[in-house]
C-alpha positions as CSV (number, residue, x, y, z in Angstrom):
1,M,-8.1,-36.0,-57.4
2,S,-10.1,-33.1,-58.5
3,R,-8.9,-29.5,-58.3
4,F,-11.6,-28.7,-55.7
5,T,-10.5,-31.6,-53.5
6,L,-6.8,-30.6,-53.8
7,N,-7.6,-27.0,-52.8
8,M,-9.6,-28.1,-49.8
9,A,-6.8,-30.4,-48.7
10,V,-4.3,-27.5,-48.9
11,C,-6.6,-25.1,-47.0
12,L,-7.3,-27.7,-44.3
13,G,-3.6,-28.4,-44.0
14,L,-2.8,-24.7,-43.6
15,L,-5.5,-24.2,-41.0
16,A,-4.3,-27.2,-39.0
17,S,-0.7,-25.9,-39.0
18,V,-1.7,-22.5,-37.5
19,P,-2.1,-22.6,-33.8
20,A,-5.5,-21.7,-32.5
21,F,-5.6,-18.5,-30.6
22,A,-6.9,-19.1,-27.1
23,Q,-9.5,-16.7,-25.9
24,K,-9.1,-15.6,-22.3
25,I,-12.5,-15.0,-20.5
26,T,-11.0,-13.8,-17.2
27,G,-8.8,-10.9,-16.2
28,D,-6.0,-10.2,-13.7
29,I,-5.1,-7.6,-11.1
30,S,-1.5,-6.7,-10.3
31,G,0.5,-4.0,-8.6
32,T,3.0,-3.1,-6.0
33,V,2.7,-2.4,-2.3
34,T,5.0,0.2,-0.8
35,D,5.5,2.0,2.5
36,P,5.3,5.8,3.0
37,S,8.9,6.2,1.8
38,G,8.2,4.2,-1.4
39,A,10.1,1.1,-0.3
40,A,8.6,-2.3,-1.2
41,V,6.5,-4.1,1.4
42,R,7.2,-7.8,1.3
43,A,4.8,-10.5,2.6
44,A,1.7,-8.2,2.5
45,T,-1.5,-10.1,1.9
46,V,-3.7,-8.7,-0.9
47,R,-7.3,-9.8,-1.0
48,A,-9.9,-9.3,-3.7
49,E,-13.6,-9.9,-3.5
50,N,-16.0,-9.6,-6.4
51,T,-18.8,-7.3,-5.1
52,A,-21.5,-9.0,-7.2
53,T,-20.6,-12.7,-6.8
54,G,-18.6,-12.8,-3.6
55,E,-15.7,-14.6,-5.5
56,K,-12.5,-14.2,-3.5
57,A,-8.8,-14.4,-4.3
58,S,-5.6,-13.6,-2.5
59,A,-1.9,-13.2,-3.1
60,T,1.2,-12.4,-1.1
61,T,3.6,-9.7,-2.2
62,S,7.2,-10.7,-3.3
63,D,10.4,-9.2,-2.0
64,T,9.9,-6.3,-4.5
65,G,6.3,-5.7,-3.2
66,F,4.8,-7.1,-6.4
67,Y,1.6,-9.1,-6.4
68,R,-0.7,-10.6,-9.1
69,L,-4.2,-12.0,-8.8
70,V,-4.9,-14.2,-11.8
71,N,-8.0,-15.6,-13.6
72,L,-10.6,-13.4,-12.0
73,S,-14.1,-13.2,-13.4
74,P,-14.9,-9.8,-14.9
75,G,-16.6,-7.3,-12.6
76,Q,-16.1,-4.9,-9.7
77,Y,-13.8,-5.9,-6.9
78,K,-13.0,-4.6,-3.5
79,L,-9.2,-4.9,-2.8
80,A,-7.7,-4.9,0.7
81,V,-4.0,-5.1,1.7
82,E,-2.8,-6.1,5.1
83,A,0.8,-6.1,6.3
84,Q,2.3,-6.2,9.8
85,G,3.0,-2.7,11.1
86,F,0.7,-1.0,8.6
87,K,-2.9,0.2,8.4
88,T,-5.2,-1.9,6.2
89,S,-5.7,-0.2,2.9
90,E,-8.8,-0.7,0.6
91,R,-9.7,0.4,-2.9
92,P,-12.0,-0.7,-5.7
93,A,-10.8,-2.2,-8.9
94,V,-12.5,-3.3,-12.2
95,V,-11.5,-6.5,-13.9
96,S,-12.1,-6.8,-17.6
97,I,-11.8,-9.8,-19.9
98,A,-8.2,-10.5,-21.1
99,L,-6.8,-7.4,-19.4
100,T,-4.6,-6.8,-16.4
101,T,-5.8,-4.1,-14.0
102,Q,-3.0,-2.1,-12.3
103,A,-3.7,-1.5,-8.6
104,D,-0.8,-0.1,-6.5
105,F,-1.0,0.6,-2.8
106,A,1.0,3.0,-0.6
107,L,0.5,1.8,2.9
108,Q,0.5,4.1,6.0
109,T,2.2,3.0,9.2
110,A,0.1,1.8,12.0
111,G,0.4,3.2,15.5
112,R,-0.9,6.1,17.5
113,S,-2.7,8.9,15.7
114,A,-0.9,12.2,15.4
115,W,-3.4,13.8,17.8
116,R,-3.9,12.7,21.3
117,P,-6.3,14.3,23.8
118,P,-4.4,16.3,26.4
119,R,-4.2,15.2,30.0
120,S,-6.6,17.0,32.3
121,R,-5.0,19.9,34.1
122,A,-6.4,22.8,36.1
123,G,-8.2,25.2,33.8
124,A,-10.5,24.6,30.9
125,A,-7.8,24.4,28.3
126,G,-6.7,21.0,29.5
127,R,-9.9,19.2,28.9
128,C,-10.5,16.9,26.0
129,C,-12.7,17.8,23.0
130,A,-15.0,15.7,20.8
131,N,-12.4,15.6,18.0
132,A,-9.1,17.0,16.9
133,S,-10.5,19.9,15.0
134,E,-12.4,21.1,18.1
135,H,-9.3,20.7,20.2
136,V,-7.2,22.8,17.9
137,E,-9.8,25.5,17.7
138,F,-10.3,25.4,21.5
139,A,-6.6,25.4,22.3
140,A,-5.9,28.3,19.9
141,A,-8.6,30.3,21.7
142,A,-7.1,29.8,25.2
143,D,-4.7,32.5,26.3
144,L,-1.8,32.0,28.8
145,S,-3.9,33.1,31.8
146,G,-6.2,30.1,31.2
147,R,-9.1,32.4,30.2
148,I,-10.8,31.7,27.0
149,S,-11.9,34.3,24.5
150,G,-15.0,33.7,22.5
151,T,-17.2,30.9,23.6
152,S,-16.5,28.8,26.7
153,H,-15.8,25.3,25.7
154,E,-17.2,23.8,28.9
155,A,-20.5,25.6,29.3
156,G,-21.0,27.1,25.9
157,T,-21.3,30.6,27.3
158,K,-19.7,33.8,26.0
159,T,-16.8,35.1,28.0
160,S,-14.5,38.1,27.5
161,A,-10.8,38.1,27.6
């Protein structure tokens, strides 16, 4: 056997004995889902949708609130988390080749909003407003006698206290 053939055989033998490195062409998204106090939310559904291709994936959180979406095509994703007793939470995420994107969620409890329109009573101060901000400004302007200083909420006319 010639020296060249011997060297080639050794090189090929070494190359064959070294495992080939697999190239990953997808990425993952993982994270935790918690409640307002920071406690884990188990059995929450996490959904991902590629905004360019429409590709969809979903996962359910573990007892520790952990989830992982695997083998996603690279690109921009819209994530949504749903869990019983909590408001749905959404956020964007970017998936890159061979990387895991961290996307944690802190859910807010569902239920009634902090502000509710007051029940109608005698006097203008009891009437509902278009939004909470107007209601707070309007209620702050009302004095104890039921008169309103500044602009009248109902008619939009100027009154004096």
